[in-house]
N, C-alpha and C positions, 0 to 999 in steps of 0.2 A: 505495500497500501506504501506506493512515495506519493508525495504532494506535488503540484502544481506548485510555481514562484507565486506568492503573493510580495514576500519581501526580498531583500534581496543573500536571502540565509534561511531557505527553506527546509524547513526540517523532514524527518523522511520516520512514520509512525510504521514499524514494524514490524508484524502478529510474529510470534512463536511458535516457527513451526509446527502445527499436533495442538496445543495450547493455545484457552483461553486469555494471555494475552495476548503484550507487545511490546515492545523496546526503540526507544527515543532517543536524540541526541540532541537536548535540551544546552544552549551554554555552551559550557564544558561537562554537564554532567550525564550520564549515561541512567537513562526513568526505565525503571519496569512498568506498562501500568495492567494492572487488576483490577478489576468492579467483583462486586457481591460476591463477597468471600464469605456473609452468610453464619460469623463462627455464632456455634451453639444451637442449629435451629433443627436440632433434631430433639435437644427439653422441649426447643418453642410446637413441636410436630405436638409431642406426648400435650404441654399444658393446653393450645388453644385445640385439639382436632383430636382428642385421648389416643392418637395415632405409637405405639410403640417403634421405633427405630431406633435398632445402635447408631450408638458414637461413630463419625466420621468424624473426629477430632482429630487425631493420629493420619489419619492416608491426605489430608489436606493440608492441616503444616508439614506433612514431607514433600507432598507437591514441590506448594510455594517457594522452599527450601532448596528445593531441588532446580528451580525455575531461579533462584540467587544465584546458585554457584556453576548454572545453563551460561548465562547469559549477565555474567559479573557486574549486576549497576552500582550505583551513587547514590541513584536512594530508588524506590519506593516509592509507589505514586500509586494510594489504594482511591480508586473512585467515587466511593463511600457503599455503603452496607455492608462497614468493617462485621456486622455481629448485626445478632439479629431481631435483639427484641428490641422494645419503640421507647423505654426508660435505662437507665441504668445498665449497665452488665449487670445481670444472675450467677448466680454461682457457677456452673456450667460454664454459660458459655465465658463469666473473667476467668473461667479456669483455662480453660481454651487460648485466652488470650493470654494469658500471662507465658504460661509457655509457650506458643509462639515469638513471641518480643523476645522472650528473654535469650531464644536461639539464635536471633539474626547475627548474623553477623557483627562488630563493634564498630565499624568504620560505615555501616549502611545509617545514612535519613531515610523519614521516610514521617511522608506524607499523607496523610488522608482526610478527603476531599466527605465531607460528613451529610453520607443520608439519611432521609427519611426514616429511618433502622436504627444511629447510630444515638440517638437519647440525648445526656451526658455525659457521651464517651470522651470528652478533651477532659474532665475534672479526674478521670481516673488515668485518661496517656501520658497529662502534661498536668498533670497538678502545682500549687504552692502553696498549700504546707510545706512546712522544712520537715514534720511526720509522715505526711503520705507521702513524700522523694526519697524520703526513709527506708519507705520502705518496698517498695520497688527493684524489680533483680533487675530492669533496663533503661537504660539511661533517658529518659523527659526530652531531655533539652534534644535527644536528632528525631525527637520529632516535634511533628506540625501537623494539627487541625484550621481547616479551614472551614469556610461557610460550606454548604451544600449547593448554589448558587456560580462557586467555583474563584479559581484565581487566573491569574496569565501564568505562565512557565520561561523565564528564560530568555528575561526581555520582551515576549508578547511571542514563541516560537509556536507555546503551543495551554490549547486553553482547558483547562479540564475543569467539570464539577461532576454533581451527582447524576443531572435529571430530572428529580421530580418538582425541580424549579424549575423557574426561567431564569435563563444565567445572566452573572453579571454582563453589563456594557464590555467592563476589560476583557471578558470569556471570546464576545462575538470578537475581534478585534487581533484575535491570532491565526494567524496559517492556516493550524487543524485545532476543531472544539473534539475532544474524546471524553465518552460519557457514559455511562449507566446505568441499573435502573430499570433497561425496560427487559432483561434478558432473551433477547433473540433468538429463537427457535425458529425451521424449517420441519416442513413433515412431510418429507419425500415417501411416495408412494413409487410401488415398480407394477409390474406387466400381468402382474397376478391376482392384482388387490394392496399386496402387503404394504406396512405403512410405517416408519420410523421419524422418530420425532428428533435432531440432529439438533447443538448449539448455532448457534449462527453471527460472523459478522456482520453490519453492516455500515455501508461506507457508500458517499455520493459527498454535494453541501450544500449547505445552509439555505434555504427559499427564504426569499428578502418578503414575503406575504404577509406570514401571521408577527413579524418583530416588527414591521412597519407601523403597526396598531397600536404597536405600547408605546407611552412617551418616555417612560427612561432607554430608550435607545435612537431616541432625537438624535444623538451627536455619531451614533453610531455608523464608520466612513459610507464603509460598500451599501448603506442606509442609505442617505445623506441625496435631495431629493433634489440639486443648483441645476440643475440642466446640462454640469457633464456628465461625462462620462465615471464611475466610478469603479472600484474597484469589483476584481470577481471576491462573492461572495468566499465565509473560507472553506473546506473542504471540513466535513465532520465522521467522526469515526463512531459505534455506537458499541462499546465492548462487552461481551458478553459475556456469561455470569460465570465464575470464577468457581462457587458448589451445582456441580453438577441434580442436587436435587430439590431444590427452585424453583423449576419451571418454566416458564414464560410466557412475551409475547409468538404467536405462532403469526410468525405474520406476511407469510405469503397464503396464510386464509381468509375470505371474502368473510367483511361483520365485523373481524376481528378489533377491539375496542385496545389501542398502545395508552401507556404507561402515565405517557410525558409530556407534559404540559404541549410541547408544542414537537409532536411526532402523533401520524406523519406530516403532515403539510408542509415541517420547517425542512422536510427534505428532499433535496433536487431531484433526480437522476438515480438514485435511489437504487441499490448494489448489496445479492446478498454474498458472503463467503462460509463456504465449509469450514470447522479448526484445521479441517487439513490444506490447507489453499485454495480447494477446490470454487472456481467462479462459478456461479449458481445464472448469475446475472440481475435482471430487475429483479428487485426484490418479489413484486406483488402480482409476478410471472414463472415463477419456479412451479 
């Protein structure tokens, strides 16, 4: 997924083959991007639905640690929903996250973009009191928690947000916008009527139409209406869920409602790709 230039040094957001993760060079940093980890999901299923599913926390952790070892990033960026509960992390969930953060390389910085499931996660990951900091087995100075509307990384190269709310204007000024929340999937059928659901990437450009209607974007450069030819809108990359239990939006089925308030209207020329890199073409015609 290389990205056509809007600026002098266009970033490249490249999927890791076979994985729901991507890498990008942002300024001087190599970044690993993942979305929707949903720590504690199995405990949530028991509480919310009465469904007893064995915990896959060790498997999730090992998959992410292998990815970090494989890609050797300077920074891990989680595009929201690192945890599953809406409020403060509960017992199983917090335990899963503690073990995960303790296992990260000491050289790794972590940016967590708050998702709609992340509640007060900053109160635990980046506490202010000395007592709470002393209780942690990882360095909170290496962790940054940002609002769900997102931030611009690398001086405007890559904008990151969760996707459950409208992005911050600075995110829309970036060359590429990456988000999670949607958990995009495609339903694939064979010639005898069998079907399977696969996680997928969505890629395209932002469509100006839904953003022009909102006053907070009045000064976004590619939305200006002064008669001059505006810059091309940024690329958009919707990252599949890291957690393979959570399901998602079947983007290639008619009448499916998207979760993000600006999708699918804000996605122009959107195409779907499988995790192995297979290009499926326009997502709504797969």
